[in-house]
C-alpha positions in Angstrom: 70.9 129.5 71.4 67.3 130.4 71.8 64.4 128.1 72.6 63.0 126.6 69.5 59.9 124.6 70.3 57.1 126.1 72.3 59.6 127.7 74.7 61.7 124.5 75.0 65.1 123.6 73.4 63.5 121.0 71.1 60.4 118.9 70.5 61.7 116.0 72.7 62.2 118.2 75.7 58.9 119.9 75.2 57.1 116.6 74.9 58.6 115.1 78.1 57.9 118.4 80.0 54.3 118.4 78.6 53.6 115.0 80.0 55.2 115.7 83.3 53.2 118.9 83.7 49.8 117.6 82.4 49.5 114.0 83.6 48.6 114.0 87.3 50.4 110.7 88.0 53.6 111.7 86.2 53.4 115.1 87.9 53.2 113.7 91.4 55.8 111.0 90.7 58.3 113.6 89.2 57.7 115.8 92.2 58.7 112.9 94.5 61.8 112.2 92.5 63.2 115.6 92.9 65.4 115.4 89.8 65.1 114.3 86.2 67.9 111.7 86.6 65.9 110.0 89.4 62.7 110.3 87.4 64.3 108.8 84.3 66.0 105.9 86.2 62.9 105.0 88.1 60.7 105.1 85.0 63.1 102.7 83.3 63.1 100.4 86.3 59.3 100.1 86.2 59.3 99.6 82.4 58.2 103.0 81.1 60.9 104.0 78.6 59.1 106.8 76.7 56.2 109.2 76.8 52.8 108.1 75.3 54.0 110.0 72.2 57.0 107.7 72.0 59.7 110.2 73.0 62.3 108.3 75.0 62.9 109.6 78.5 66.6 108.9 77.8 66.7 110.8 74.4 70.1 112.3 73.8 68.5 115.5 72.6 66.7 116.2 75.9 67.7 119.4 77.7 68.2 117.7 81.1 69.1 120.9 82.8 65.7 122.4 81.9 63.9 119.2 82.9 65.7 119.3 86.3 64.6 122.9 86.8 61.0 121.9 85.9 60.9 119.1 88.4 62.6 121.1 91.1 59.9 123.8 90.6 57.0 121.4 90.9 
């Protein structure tokens, strides 16, 4: 299956990646987390459940493997 939304598997994955890459605070935080699982769990613990565009960090459509790659490459 080829990427279908701006180089990402879907709009939800693109949106989460967009915020992680373009918001300095999220970028630095994700970099410290080291994995998308840790990022998602910690965001939930502090009460941030979704991006400012209202995409859930726990959306079942997210390509978690790609998001892990993104965070590991930061």
